[in-house]
C-alpha positions as CSV (number, residue, x, y, z in Angstrom):
1,M,-0.1,0.0,0.0
2,R,2.8,2.4,0.8
3,K,4.3,2.0,-2.6
4,F,1.4,3.9,-4.1
5,S,1.1,6.4,-1.1
6,M,2.5,9.2,-3.3
7,V,-0.7,9.1,-5.4
8,S,-2.3,11.0,-2.6
9,V,0.1,14.0,-3.3
10,I,-1.1,14.0,-7.1
11,L,-4.8,13.7,-6.0
12,F,-4.2,16.5,-3.5
13,F,-3.2,18.9,-6.2
14,I,-6.0,18.0,-8.5
15,V,-8.7,18.3,-5.9
16,E,-7.0,21.6,-4.5
17,Y,-7.0,23.1,-7.9
18,V,-10.7,22.4,-8.5
19,W,-11.7,23.5,-5.0
20,L,-9.7,26.9,-4.9
21,N,-11.2,27.9,-8.2
22,Q,-14.7,27.4,-6.6
23,L,-13.5,29.2,-3.5
24,F,-12.1,32.3,-5.4
25,E,-15.3,32.5,-7.4
26,S,-17.3,32.7,-4.2
27,V,-15.1,35.3,-2.7
28,N,-15.2,37.5,-5.9
29,E,-19.1,37.4,-5.7
30,R,-19.2,38.5,-2.1
31,L,-16.6,41.3,-2.8
32,A,-18.8,42.3,-5.9
33,D,-22.1,42.3,-3.8
34,G,-20.4,44.5,-1.1
35,K,-20.9,41.8,1.7
36,W,-17.2,42.2,2.9
37,T,-16.2,45.6,1.7
38,N,-17.7,49.1,0.8
39,T,-18.0,49.2,-3.0
40,I,-19.1,52.8,-3.2
41,L,-15.6,54.4,-3.5
42,Y,-13.3,51.3,-3.7
43,Q,-13.6,47.8,-4.9
44,V,-11.3,44.8,-3.9
45,V,-10.6,42.6,-6.9
46,V,-9.2,39.0,-6.6
47,E,-7.6,37.5,-9.7
48,P,-8.2,33.7,-9.2
49,R,-5.6,32.5,-11.7
50,G,-2.6,34.5,-10.1
51,L,-3.6,33.7,-6.5
52,L,-4.2,30.0,-7.4
53,T,-0.8,29.7,-9.0
54,L,0.9,31.3,-6.0
55,I,-0.9,29.0,-3.6
56,L,0.0,25.9,-5.6
57,L,3.6,26.9,-5.8
58,L,3.8,27.3,-2.0
59,F,2.4,23.9,-1.6
60,I,4.9,22.4,-4.1
61,A,7.8,24.2,-2.1
62,L,6.5,22.7,1.1
63,L,6.2,19.3,-0.4
64,L,9.9,19.4,-1.6
65,V,11.3,20.8,1.5
66,G,9.4,18.3,3.7
67,W,10.5,15.5,1.5
68,T,14.1,16.6,1.9
69,V,13.9,17.2,5.6
70,H,12.2,13.8,6.2
71,Y,15.1,12.1,4.3
72,V,17.8,14.0,6.3
73,Y,16.1,13.3,9.7
74,S,15.4,9.7,8.8
75,E,17.7,6.9,10.2
76,Q,17.1,4.9,7.1
77,K,18.4,6.8,4.2
78,S,16.2,5.7,1.4
79,W,14.2,7.9,-0.9
80,Q,11.7,5.2,-1.4
81,H,11.2,5.0,2.4
82,T,10.9,8.7,2.6
83,S,8.3,8.9,-0.3
84,E,6.2,6.2,1.3
85,H,5.9,8.1,4.7
86,V,5.6,11.5,3.0
87,G,2.8,10.2,0.9
88,V,0.9,8.9,3.8
89,G,1.3,12.3,5.4
90,W,-0.3,14.1,2.6
91,L,-3.4,12.0,2.9
92,V,-4.4,14.6,5.7
93,P,-4.4,17.7,3.4
94,L,-6.1,15.7,0.8
95,I,-9.0,14.8,3.0
96,L,-9.2,18.6,4.1
97,A,-9.4,19.6,0.4
98,L,-12.2,17.1,-0.1
99,L,-14.0,18.6,2.9
100,G,-13.4,22.1,1.7
101,F,-14.9,21.1,-1.8
102,L,-18.0,19.5,-0.2
103,I,-18.7,22.3,2.4
104,P,-19.8,25.5,0.5
105,N,-19.0,27.9,3.2
106,V,-16.3,30.6,2.5
107,Y,-15.3,30.9,6.2
108,V,-15.0,27.2,6.7
109,Q,-13.0,26.8,3.5
110,V,-10.6,29.6,4.5
111,G,-10.0,27.8,7.9
112,I,-9.3,24.5,6.1
113,I,-6.6,26.2,4.1
114,L,-5.0,27.5,7.3
115,L,-5.1,24.0,8.6
116,Q,-3.5,22.6,5.6
117,V,-0.7,25.2,5.9
118,T,-0.3,24.4,9.6
119,F,-0.2,20.5,9.2
120,I,2.0,20.2,6.1
121,P,5.3,21.4,7.9
122,L,4.7,18.5,10.4
123,I,4.9,15.8,7.7
124,P,8.8,15.3,8.0
125,F,8.0,13.9,11.6
126,I,5.9,11.0,10.4
127,H,7.2,7.7,11.6
128,Q,10.2,9.0,13.4
129,T,11.3,10.5,16.7
130,V,13.4,13.6,16.5
131,P,15.0,15.8,19.2
132,F,13.6,19.2,20.0
133,W,16.3,21.2,18.2
134,K,15.4,19.3,14.9
135,V,11.7,20.3,15.4
136,V,12.7,24.0,15.8
137,T,15.1,23.7,12.8
138,N,12.3,22.2,10.7
139,W,9.9,25.1,11.5
140,L,12.5,27.6,10.7
141,I,13.2,26.0,7.4
142,Q,9.5,25.8,6.6
143,L,9.0,29.5,7.6
144,A,11.9,30.5,5.5
145,V,10.7,28.7,2.5
146,I,7.2,30.3,2.9
147,G,8.8,33.8,3.2
148,L,11.0,33.2,0.2
149,V,8.0,32.1,-2.0
150,L,6.0,35.0,-0.9
151,F,8.8,37.4,-1.4
152,G,9.7,36.1,-4.8
153,A,6.2,36.1,-5.9
154,R,5.2,39.5,-4.4
155,G,4.5,41.0,-7.8
156,M,2.1,38.2,-8.6
157,L,0.5,38.7,-5.2
158,E,0.0,42.4,-5.7
159,D,-1.5,41.7,-9.2
160,S,-3.7,38.9,-7.7
161,I,-5.3,41.1,-4.9
162,R,-6.0,44.7,-6.1
163,I,-7.9,47.7,-4.7
164,E,-9.4,49.6,-7.6
165,K,-11.2,52.9,-7.6
166,T,-15.0,52.9,-8.7
167,E,-16.5,55.1,-11.3
168,L,-18.0,57.3,-8.6
169,F,-14.6,58.0,-7.1
170,T,-13.0,58.7,-10.5
171,K,-15.9,61.3,-11.0
172,L,-15.4,62.8,-7.6
173,E,-11.6,63.2,-8.3
174,A,-12.6,65.0,-11.5
175,Y,-15.0,67.4,-9.7
176,Q,-12.3,68.0,-7.2
177,A,-9.8,68.9,-9.8
178,S,-12.2,71.2,-11.7
179,G,-13.3,72.9,-8.4
180,D,-16.9,72.0,-8.9
181,L,-16.8,70.0,-5.5
182,D,-15.8,73.1,-3.7
183,R,-18.6,75.1,-5.2
184,I,-21.1,72.4,-4.3
185,Q,-19.8,72.3,-0.8
186,R,-20.0,76.4,-0.4
187,L,-23.7,76.1,-2.0
188,I,-24.8,73.5,0.6
189,E,-23.4,75.8,3.4
190,E,-25.2,78.9,2.0
191,V,-28.4,77.4,1.1
192,D,-31.4,77.0,3.7
193,L,-32.1,73.3,3.2
194,D,-35.2,73.6,5.2
195,Q,-36.6,76.2,2.7
196,V,-35.5,74.0,-0.2
197,E,-37.5,71.1,1.3
198,R,-40.6,73.3,1.7
199,I,-40.3,74.3,-2.0
200,L,-39.9,70.7,-3.1
201,D,-42.9,69.7,-1.0
202,R,-45.1,72.2,-3.1
203,V,-43.8,71.0,-6.4
204,D,-46.0,68.4,-8.2
205,I,-43.2,66.0,-9.3
206,E,-45.5,64.1,-11.7
207,Q,-46.6,67.2,-13.4
208,L,-43.1,68.3,-13.7
209,I,-42.0,65.0,-15.4
210,R,-45.0,65.2,-17.8
211,I,-43.9,68.8,-18.8
212,L,-40.3,67.7,-19.3
213,E,-41.5,64.8,-21.5
214,V,-43.3,67.2,-23.8
215,V,-41.1,70.3,-23.7
216,D,-38.3,70.8,-26.4
217,L,-35.5,71.6,-24.0
218,D,-33.2,72.6,-26.9
219,R,-35.6,75.1,-28.1
220,I,-35.9,76.6,-24.6
221,E,-32.2,76.8,-24.2
222,Q,-32.0,78.7,-27.5
223,I,-34.6,81.2,-26.3
224,L,-32.6,81.7,-23.0
225,N,-29.4,82.3,-25.1
226,L,-31.2,85.1,-27.0
227,F,-31.9,86.7,-23.6
228,N,-28.2,86.3,-22.5
């Protein structure tokens, strides 16, 4: 059975790829609906392809490092022996990926990813007893690898998670540059809003709409230009 244990690693990456695509689609839907962020002025955009590539690269790096560390720590220096035990260890991330795929809850799925990242560095300790200093060394190596991957792919990470301005924010910037926003602010400070409200209460909105539908506004503008 152990001879085929590395199959769990292949299955893990297949299931993880499908599941993460589903997860990022759900995240984008929530961001677009404004459930997590205010979409009036800014909008958070997640690029699934780049973020998925980054996470898979991180898992591949942890796989290779864990495989090497297990071989170094093992008393039986055999790549086959190491592959058998590493493959058995990757059954746990595979089961977690299957659970994440079957449970359609974004918060649970994010928690499962954290569990995967927490468990994978423990795989080098499978079927062997190591002293405390080796445990610390392994964690330092794993953290260094994670840091190097994230640092090397920082450009990809910045492109994958972006904060973009909305159309409304762009228009407000244009109004600010032209000075119209300051004029509106001064107008609001000078106008008696209670008086404006009383005037609007007396206006028959439906009648005003009917008039605007019939009146030729271009013709009225031409007449006003004559008076100017």
